[in-house]
C-alpha beads as a LAMMPS data file, in Angstrom:
LAMMPS data file: protein, C-alpha beads

224 atoms
223 bonds

1 atom types
1 bond types

-500.0 500.0 xlo xhi
-500.0 500.0 ylo yhi
-500.0 500.0 zlo zhi

Masses

1 110.0

Atoms # bond

1 1 1 0.000 0.000 0.000
2 1 1 1.320 3.453 -0.956
3 1 1 2.315 5.940 1.733
4 1 1 2.836 9.716 1.566
5 1 1 4.416 12.247 3.888
6 1 1 4.558 16.021 4.216
7 1 1 7.970 17.596 3.630
8 1 1 7.729 20.937 5.428
9 1 1 11.042 22.093 3.921
10 1 1 9.419 22.445 0.480
11 1 1 7.245 25.342 -0.739
12 1 1 3.504 25.303 -0.096
13 1 1 1.736 23.092 -2.634
14 1 1 4.771 20.865 -3.172
15 1 1 5.081 19.354 0.283
16 1 1 3.223 16.110 -0.383
17 1 1 5.884 13.464 -1.041
18 1 1 5.135 9.999 -2.407
19 1 1 3.951 7.421 -3.155
20 1 1 6.343 5.226 -1.166
21 1 1 6.221 1.595 -0.086
22 1 1 6.297 0.627 3.624
23 1 1 9.894 -0.550 3.152
24 1 1 10.919 2.815 1.709
25 1 1 9.135 4.717 4.489
26 1 1 10.975 2.728 7.155
27 1 1 14.261 3.355 5.343
28 1 1 13.535 7.091 5.400
29 1 1 12.783 6.857 9.119
30 1 1 16.086 5.077 9.815
31 1 1 17.863 7.920 7.994
32 1 1 16.189 10.451 10.308
33 1 1 13.894 11.929 7.664
34 1 1 10.854 12.004 9.953
35 1 1 10.221 13.844 13.194
36 1 1 7.579 12.540 15.558
37 1 1 5.106 15.127 14.286
38 1 1 5.796 14.634 10.551
39 1 1 2.420 14.048 8.905
40 1 1 1.914 10.815 6.929
41 1 1 -1.042 9.329 5.059
42 1 1 -2.145 6.251 3.174
43 1 1 -5.429 5.137 1.622
44 1 1 -7.801 4.262 4.436
45 1 1 -6.765 7.099 6.745
46 1 1 -9.476 9.696 7.282
47 1 1 -6.833 12.380 7.711
48 1 1 -3.089 12.883 7.941
49 1 1 -1.506 11.363 11.051
50 1 1 1.686 12.202 12.957
51 1 1 4.530 9.798 12.274
52 1 1 4.732 8.643 15.897
53 1 1 1.070 7.562 15.690
54 1 1 1.234 5.901 12.265
55 1 1 4.623 4.196 12.665
56 1 1 3.357 1.077 14.542
57 1 1 0.689 0.496 11.877
58 1 1 3.228 0.864 9.079
59 1 1 5.542 -1.607 10.809
60 1 1 2.700 -4.110 11.144
61 1 1 2.019 -3.733 7.423
62 1 1 5.712 -4.298 6.713
63 1 1 5.789 -7.541 8.729
64 1 1 3.928 -9.635 6.173
65 1 1 6.385 -8.750 3.411
66 1 1 9.388 -9.482 5.626
67 1 1 8.220 -12.775 7.097
68 1 1 7.002 -14.029 3.724
69 1 1 10.529 -13.613 2.394
70 1 1 11.998 -15.452 5.392
71 1 1 9.588 -18.362 5.064
72 1 1 10.038 -18.706 1.321
73 1 1 13.818 -18.852 1.686
74 1 1 14.291 -20.745 4.952
75 1 1 11.290 -22.344 6.587
76 1 1 8.325 -23.256 4.395
77 1 1 9.206 -22.785 0.730
78 1 1 5.866 -24.261 -0.375
79 1 1 3.827 -21.476 1.182
80 1 1 2.745 -18.634 -1.066
81 1 1 0.584 -16.734 1.413
82 1 1 1.360 -16.067 5.053
83 1 1 0.115 -13.854 7.809
84 1 1 2.449 -12.723 10.557
85 1 1 2.378 -10.694 13.724
86 1 1 4.773 -10.090 16.560
87 1 1 5.120 -13.173 18.754
88 1 1 3.630 -12.655 22.202
89 1 1 5.619 -12.847 25.413
90 1 1 3.976 -16.188 26.281
91 1 1 4.659 -17.684 22.849
92 1 1 8.298 -16.719 23.211
93 1 1 8.384 -18.143 26.725
94 1 1 6.973 -21.457 25.451
95 1 1 9.628 -21.660 22.739
96 1 1 12.335 -20.841 25.284
97 1 1 11.109 -23.653 27.562
98 1 1 11.317 -26.159 24.685
99 1 1 14.850 -24.996 23.888
100 1 1 15.952 -25.326 27.519
101 1 1 14.752 -28.935 27.536
102 1 1 16.641 -29.616 24.296
103 1 1 19.838 -28.006 25.621
104 1 1 19.548 -29.923 28.889
105 1 1 19.219 -33.141 26.853
106 1 1 22.385 -32.290 24.918
107 1 1 24.149 -31.531 28.208
108 1 1 23.188 -34.975 29.537
109 1 1 24.294 -36.670 26.312
110 1 1 27.731 -35.144 26.846
111 1 1 27.975 -36.564 30.377
112 1 1 30.733 -39.055 29.376
113 1 1 32.874 -35.987 28.614
114 1 1 32.024 -34.065 31.780
115 1 1 35.179 -35.156 33.550
116 1 1 37.238 -33.547 30.774
117 1 1 35.621 -30.218 31.680
118 1 1 36.151 -30.720 35.390
119 1 1 32.445 -31.246 36.086
120 1 1 31.717 -33.194 39.265
121 1 1 28.644 -35.328 39.826
122 1 1 28.195 -34.640 43.535
123 1 1 24.742 -33.676 44.832
124 1 1 26.058 -30.619 46.673
125 1 1 28.733 -28.460 45.135
126 1 1 30.298 -25.132 46.016
127 1 1 29.801 -22.220 43.593
128 1 1 33.387 -22.683 42.384
129 1 1 32.778 -26.368 41.657
130 1 1 29.608 -25.517 39.736
131 1 1 31.377 -23.157 37.340
132 1 1 32.615 -25.811 34.855
133 1 1 29.040 -27.072 34.432
134 1 1 27.774 -23.517 33.987
135 1 1 30.419 -22.803 31.347
136 1 1 29.634 -25.987 29.429
137 1 1 25.893 -25.348 29.546
138 1 1 26.470 -21.764 28.381
139 1 1 28.676 -22.973 25.534
140 1 1 26.008 -25.405 24.368
141 1 1 23.422 -22.630 24.598
142 1 1 25.598 -20.312 22.489
143 1 1 26.344 -22.820 19.713
144 1 1 22.730 -24.055 19.688
145 1 1 21.251 -20.568 19.316
146 1 1 23.745 -19.213 16.801
147 1 1 23.567 -22.283 14.550
148 1 1 19.776 -22.498 14.372
149 1 1 19.037 -18.773 14.210
150 1 1 21.548 -18.280 11.383
151 1 1 20.503 -21.306 9.345
152 1 1 16.799 -21.671 10.148
153 1 1 15.717 -18.214 11.372
154 1 1 14.855 -19.715 14.735
155 1 1 15.722 -22.345 17.299
156 1 1 13.867 -25.710 17.381
157 1 1 11.594 -24.321 20.083
158 1 1 10.652 -21.356 17.913
159 1 1 10.241 -23.495 14.810
160 1 1 7.949 -25.870 16.734
161 1 1 5.694 -22.932 17.649
162 1 1 5.974 -21.356 14.179
163 1 1 8.029 -18.394 15.298
164 1 1 10.816 -16.810 13.263
165 1 1 13.638 -14.406 14.093
166 1 1 14.003 -11.699 11.442
167 1 1 16.264 -8.678 11.067
168 1 1 15.057 -5.130 10.636
169 1 1 14.524 -4.084 7.036
170 1 1 14.307 -7.664 5.766
171 1 1 18.081 -8.126 5.868
172 1 1 19.435 -11.679 5.728
173 1 1 20.496 -13.216 9.020
174 1 1 24.283 -13.400 9.409
175 1 1 26.598 -15.313 11.740
176 1 1 27.620 -12.026 13.333
177 1 1 24.052 -10.926 14.039
178 1 1 23.120 -14.358 15.416
179 1 1 26.205 -14.332 17.676
180 1 1 25.580 -10.796 18.960
181 1 1 21.951 -11.658 19.672
182 1 1 22.935 -14.781 21.596
183 1 1 25.584 -13.002 23.683
184 1 1 23.036 -10.297 24.509
185 1 1 20.592 -13.019 25.529
186 1 1 22.929 -13.962 28.381
187 1 1 22.408 -10.441 29.697
188 1 1 18.645 -10.816 29.204
189 1 1 18.708 -13.674 31.704
190 1 1 20.480 -11.599 34.366
191 1 1 18.827 -9.331 36.962
192 1 1 15.758 -11.555 37.411
193 1 1 15.376 -12.039 33.638
194 1 1 14.331 -8.422 33.187
195 1 1 15.728 -8.502 29.642
196 1 1 13.164 -11.149 28.682
197 1 1 10.351 -9.325 30.496
198 1 1 10.791 -6.326 28.188
199 1 1 8.989 -8.361 25.509
200 1 1 5.812 -8.236 27.591
201 1 1 5.693 -4.428 27.402
202 1 1 7.356 -3.395 24.133
203 1 1 4.936 -2.688 21.262
204 1 1 7.025 -4.916 18.960
205 1 1 7.492 -7.567 21.677
206 1 1 11.259 -7.128 21.672
207 1 1 13.419 -8.530 24.448
208 1 1 16.724 -6.891 25.399
209 1 1 18.682 -9.035 22.932
210 1 1 16.307 -8.011 20.105
211 1 1 17.053 -4.359 20.821
212 1 1 20.793 -5.063 20.710
213 1 1 20.713 -7.128 17.479
214 1 1 17.844 -5.133 15.890
215 1 1 15.750 -8.257 15.407
216 1 1 12.080 -9.152 15.792
217 1 1 10.354 -12.458 16.554
218 1 1 7.261 -13.065 14.431
219 1 1 4.437 -15.578 14.679
220 1 1 3.763 -17.268 11.335
221 1 1 0.320 -18.383 10.192
222 1 1 -0.507 -19.820 6.774
223 1 1 -3.527 -18.514 4.864
224 1 1 -5.609 -21.159 3.150

Bonds

1 1 1 2
2 1 2 3
3 1 3 4
4 1 4 5
5 1 5 6
6 1 6 7
7 1 7 8
8 1 8 9
9 1 9 10
10 1 10 11
11 1 11 12
12 1 12 13
13 1 13 14
14 1 14 15
15 1 15 16
16 1 16 17
17 1 17 18
18 1 18 19
19 1 19 20
20 1 20 21
21 1 21 22
22 1 22 23
23 1 23 24
24 1 24 25
25 1 25 26
26 1 26 27
27 1 27 28
28 1 28 29
29 1 29 30
30 1 30 31
31 1 31 32
32 1 32 33
33 1 33 34
34 1 34 35
35 1 35 36
36 1 36 37
37 1 37 38
38 1 38 39
39 1 39 40
40 1 40 41
41 1 41 42
42 1 42 43
43 1 43 44
44 1 44 45
45 1 45 46
46 1 46 47
47 1 47 48
48 1 48 49
49 1 49 50
50 1 50 51
51 1 51 52
52 1 52 53
53 1 53 54
54 1 54 55
55 1 55 56
56 1 56 57
57 1 57 58
58 1 58 59
59 1 59 60
60 1 60 61
61 1 61 62
62 1 62 63
63 1 63 64
64 1 64 65
65 1 65 66
66 1 66 67
67 1 67 68
68 1 68 69
69 1 69 70
70 1 70 71
71 1 71 72
72 1 72 73
73 1 73 74
74 1 74 75
75 1 75 76
76 1 76 77
77 1 77 78
78 1 78 79
79 1 79 80
80 1 80 81
81 1 81 82
82 1 82 83
83 1 83 84
84 1 84 85
85 1 85 86
86 1 86 87
87 1 87 88
88 1 88 89
89 1 89 90
90 1 90 91
91 1 91 92
92 1 92 93
93 1 93 94
94 1 94 95
95 1 95 96
96 1 96 97
97 1 97 98
98 1 98 99
99 1 99 100
100 1 100 101
101 1 101 102
102 1 102 103
103 1 103 104
104 1 104 105
105 1 105 106
106 1 106 107
107 1 107 108
108 1 108 109
109 1 109 110
110 1 110 111
111 1 111 112
112 1 112 113
113 1 113 114
114 1 114 115
115 1 115 116
116 1 116 117
117 1 117 118
118 1 118 119
119 1 119 120
120 1 120 121
121 1 121 122
122 1 122 123
123 1 123 124
124 1 124 125
125 1 125 126
126 1 126 127
127 1 127 128
128 1 128 129
129 1 129 130
130 1 130 131
131 1 131 132
132 1 132 133
133 1 133 134
134 1 134 135
135 1 135 136
136 1 136 137
137 1 137 138
138 1 138 139
139 1 139 140
140 1 140 141
141 1 141 142
142 1 142 143
143 1 143 144
144 1 144 145
145 1 145 146
146 1 146 147
147 1 147 148
148 1 148 149
149 1 149 150
150 1 150 151
151 1 151 152
152 1 152 153
153 1 153 154
154 1 154 155
155 1 155 156
156 1 156 157
157 1 157 158
158 1 158 159
159 1 159 160
160 1 160 161
161 1 161 162
162 1 162 163
163 1 163 164
164 1 164 165
165 1 165 166
166 1 166 167
167 1 167 168
168 1 168 169
169 1 169 170
170 1 170 171
171 1 171 172
172 1 172 173
173 1 173 174
174 1 174 175
175 1 175 176
176 1 176 177
177 1 177 178
178 1 178 179
179 1 179 180
180 1 180 181
181 1 181 182
182 1 182 183
183 1 183 184
184 1 184 185
185 1 185 186
186 1 186 187
187 1 187 188
188 1 188 189
189 1 189 190
190 1 190 191
191 1 191 192
192 1 192 193
193 1 193 194
194 1 194 195
195 1 195 196
196 1 196 197
197 1 197 198
198 1 198 199
199 1 199 200
200 1 200 201
201 1 201 202
202 1 202 203
203 1 203 204
204 1 204 205
205 1 205 206
206 1 206 207
207 1 207 208
208 1 208 209
209 1 209 210
210 1 210 211
211 1 211 212
212 1 212 213
213 1 213 214
214 1 214 215
215 1 215 216
216 1 216 217
217 1 217 218
218 1 218 219
219 1 219 220
220 1 220 221
221 1 221 222
222 1 222 223
223 1 223 224
């Protein structure tokens, strides 16, 4: 759908600028072209709206285009029509729980190698004695997340719940972005998991690590 905006720097009568696609409008916004009060309009609006009011709606419109591209390339190539919205906090929590179970299973499978990492099997351990296990678990978590997010746009938990991690502007996921996002996720789990809780309040359902990596998590639904 075509969008227009008012360029107040131009003479009267020549300020209407457009038409532009949602992708182009977001690119302009990233370049700092819009102030919060810049007026924008598209078909269906009764009147011009300030950018800060219309931006969430434009982003929602942009989601379908972005997630369709991700699915066609990575997840479900046979789909031609999809509907997507930001994954809810509870959907993300469910996917995270599935991933924790999978990582714990991998950790147990590696138990024959635990002695090589200095991991002890005692029922009660001091904090110092627990550190090798924590480091191994964290290493598994890092490799698990980076590998699946880079190659499949989501971990097995997210894929099971039809969620996908996408980058802003429809950019392809890279190893660097996946690694940065995973490192930031360690910080999300600190301070009573406040980094994860941000997703319950942010309009785009972003956790701390999404802010750092400029990613979004979308819920995918096929349209019959």
